[in-house]
C-alpha beads as a LAMMPS data file, in Angstrom:
LAMMPS data file: protein, C-alpha beads

119 atoms
118 bonds

1 atom types
1 bond types

-500.0 500.0 xlo xhi
-500.0 500.0 ylo yhi
-500.0 500.0 zlo zhi

Masses

1 110.0

Atoms # bond

1 1 1 0.000 0.000 0.000
2 1 1 2.794 2.401 0.897
3 1 1 4.500 1.638 -2.422
4 1 1 1.321 2.606 -4.262
5 1 1 1.035 5.856 -2.314
6 1 1 4.670 6.735 -3.033
7 1 1 4.246 5.879 -6.708
8 1 1 1.141 8.076 -6.999
9 1 1 2.895 10.885 -5.112
10 1 1 5.838 10.844 -7.521
11 1 1 3.563 10.686 -10.553
12 1 1 1.491 13.530 -9.116
13 1 1 4.641 15.640 -8.674
14 1 1 5.445 15.220 -12.355
15 1 1 2.006 15.188 -13.961
16 1 1 -0.436 16.626 -11.398
17 1 1 -0.758 19.919 -13.235
18 1 1 -2.197 18.014 -16.204
19 1 1 -5.169 16.784 -14.159
20 1 1 -8.410 18.703 -13.779
21 1 1 -8.864 20.867 -10.690
22 1 1 -11.334 18.360 -9.257
23 1 1 -8.925 15.473 -9.805
24 1 1 -6.125 17.464 -8.180
25 1 1 -8.313 18.366 -5.208
26 1 1 -9.432 14.773 -4.673
27 1 1 -5.898 13.379 -4.827
28 1 1 -4.509 16.080 -2.544
29 1 1 -7.254 15.626 0.040
30 1 1 -6.991 11.839 -0.076
31 1 1 -3.211 11.358 -0.155
32 1 1 -1.789 14.540 1.369
33 1 1 -4.456 15.480 3.892
34 1 1 -5.593 11.913 4.614
35 1 1 -9.301 12.692 4.152
36 1 1 -11.670 9.762 3.859
37 1 1 -13.741 9.357 0.708
38 1 1 -16.815 10.517 2.635
39 1 1 -15.045 13.639 3.884
40 1 1 -13.906 14.491 0.373
41 1 1 -17.424 13.905 -0.923
42 1 1 -18.803 16.268 1.712
43 1 1 -16.246 18.937 0.739
44 1 1 -17.034 18.642 -2.964
45 1 1 -20.752 17.953 -2.685
46 1 1 -20.555 14.568 -4.395
47 1 1 -21.078 10.974 -3.297
48 1 1 -18.430 8.742 -1.781
49 1 1 -18.624 6.586 -4.914
50 1 1 -18.025 9.612 -7.142
51 1 1 -14.899 10.461 -5.128
52 1 1 -13.685 6.868 -5.437
53 1 1 -14.237 7.006 -9.202
54 1 1 -12.403 10.345 -9.521
55 1 1 -9.425 9.107 -7.511
56 1 1 -9.266 5.788 -9.352
57 1 1 -9.493 7.486 -12.751
58 1 1 -6.915 10.112 -11.747
59 1 1 -4.468 7.397 -10.738
60 1 1 -5.002 5.687 -14.093
61 1 1 -4.418 8.959 -15.937
62 1 1 -1.156 9.563 -14.054
63 1 1 0.052 6.047 -14.901
64 1 1 -0.909 6.550 -18.560
65 1 1 1.049 9.825 -18.702
66 1 1 4.121 8.038 -17.350
67 1 1 3.708 5.156 -19.799
68 1 1 3.668 7.633 -22.677
69 1 1 6.093 10.327 -21.525
70 1 1 8.395 8.385 -19.172
71 1 1 9.513 11.541 -17.366
72 1 1 9.755 9.834 -13.969
73 1 1 11.706 6.923 -15.424
74 1 1 14.089 9.300 -17.170
75 1 1 14.517 11.441 -14.055
76 1 1 15.326 8.413 -11.904
77 1 1 17.795 7.131 -14.513
78 1 1 19.529 10.504 -14.678
79 1 1 19.766 10.729 -10.886
80 1 1 21.350 7.261 -10.699
81 1 1 23.903 8.202 -13.355
82 1 1 24.756 11.486 -11.646
83 1 1 25.342 9.669 -8.359
84 1 1 27.530 7.114 -10.146
85 1 1 29.595 9.942 -11.637
86 1 1 29.984 11.565 -8.226
87 1 1 31.132 8.262 -6.773
88 1 1 33.635 7.757 -9.589
89 1 1 34.940 11.272 -9.078
90 1 1 35.438 10.649 -5.376
91 1 1 37.709 7.726 -6.232
92 1 1 40.063 9.805 -8.367
93 1 1 43.508 10.635 -6.942
94 1 1 43.582 13.507 -4.443
95 1 1 45.868 15.646 -6.612
96 1 1 43.228 15.550 -9.390
97 1 1 40.458 16.353 -6.939
98 1 1 42.281 19.531 -5.890
99 1 1 42.368 20.877 -9.450
100 1 1 40.114 23.922 -9.998
101 1 1 38.444 22.389 -13.045
102 1 1 37.611 19.282 -11.010
103 1 1 36.158 21.428 -8.209
104 1 1 34.046 23.335 -10.735
105 1 1 32.683 20.133 -12.285
106 1 1 31.988 18.671 -8.858
107 1 1 30.096 21.800 -7.817
108 1 1 27.926 21.756 -10.944
109 1 1 27.076 18.064 -10.570
110 1 1 26.332 18.526 -6.877
111 1 1 23.993 21.390 -7.794
112 1 1 22.076 19.009 -10.077
113 1 1 21.613 16.504 -7.260
114 1 1 20.577 19.195 -4.773
115 1 1 18.133 20.756 -7.219
116 1 1 16.502 17.389 -7.946
117 1 1 16.181 16.587 -4.243
118 1 1 14.525 19.939 -3.518
119 1 1 12.013 19.534 -6.358

Bonds

1 1 1 2
2 1 2 3
3 1 3 4
4 1 4 5
5 1 5 6
6 1 6 7
7 1 7 8
8 1 8 9
9 1 9 10
10 1 10 11
11 1 11 12
12 1 12 13
13 1 13 14
14 1 14 15
15 1 15 16
16 1 16 17
17 1 17 18
18 1 18 19
19 1 19 20
20 1 20 21
21 1 21 22
22 1 22 23
23 1 23 24
24 1 24 25
25 1 25 26
26 1 26 27
27 1 27 28
28 1 28 29
29 1 29 30
30 1 30 31
31 1 31 32
32 1 32 33
33 1 33 34
34 1 34 35
35 1 35 36
36 1 36 37
37 1 37 38
38 1 38 39
39 1 39 40
40 1 40 41
41 1 41 42
42 1 42 43
43 1 43 44
44 1 44 45
45 1 45 46
46 1 46 47
47 1 47 48
48 1 48 49
49 1 49 50
50 1 50 51
51 1 51 52
52 1 52 53
53 1 53 54
54 1 54 55
55 1 55 56
56 1 56 57
57 1 57 58
58 1 58 59
59 1 59 60
60 1 60 61
61 1 61 62
62 1 62 63
63 1 63 64
64 1 64 65
65 1 65 66
66 1 66 67
67 1 67 68
68 1 68 69
69 1 69 70
70 1 70 71
71 1 71 72
72 1 72 73
73 1 73 74
74 1 74 75
75 1 75 76
76 1 76 77
77 1 77 78
78 1 78 79
79 1 79 80
80 1 80 81
81 1 81 82
82 1 82 83
83 1 83 84
84 1 84 85
85 1 85 86
86 1 86 87
87 1 87 88
88 1 88 89
89 1 89 90
90 1 90 91
91 1 91 92
92 1 92 93
93 1 93 94
94 1 94 95
95 1 95 96
96 1 96 97
97 1 97 98
98 1 98 99
99 1 99 100
100 1 100 101
101 1 101 102
102 1 102 103
103 1 103 104
104 1 104 105
105 1 105 106
106 1 106 107
107 1 107 108
108 1 108 109
109 1 109 110
110 1 110 111
111 1 111 112
112 1 112 113
113 1 113 114
114 1 114 115
115 1 115 116
116 1 116 117
117 1 117 118
118 1 118 119
């Protein structure tokens, strides 16, 4: 169950803006605010079943976006490769690591990792 929630959260981070406002509201209330289906229905003035249908359909839409666009897959691949590069750089001789060009490259790659983690 936790895996599903994490998967939906990541997909929502990437593709949430492509959902309708109602879909966004339902997913945010359900996953982020931990509202029950009944509570969401009360907030939106719809039935519990309608909320279930909206959430289920929204999840399907997010999965379909990923299947077509593969932005999450690409992002995760790039992050793995960046971390591999950082590890390889840390294994270089110390005299190379002290070189200004090395320090500049290291800083730029570290910025990429930090930026991705903050997003």
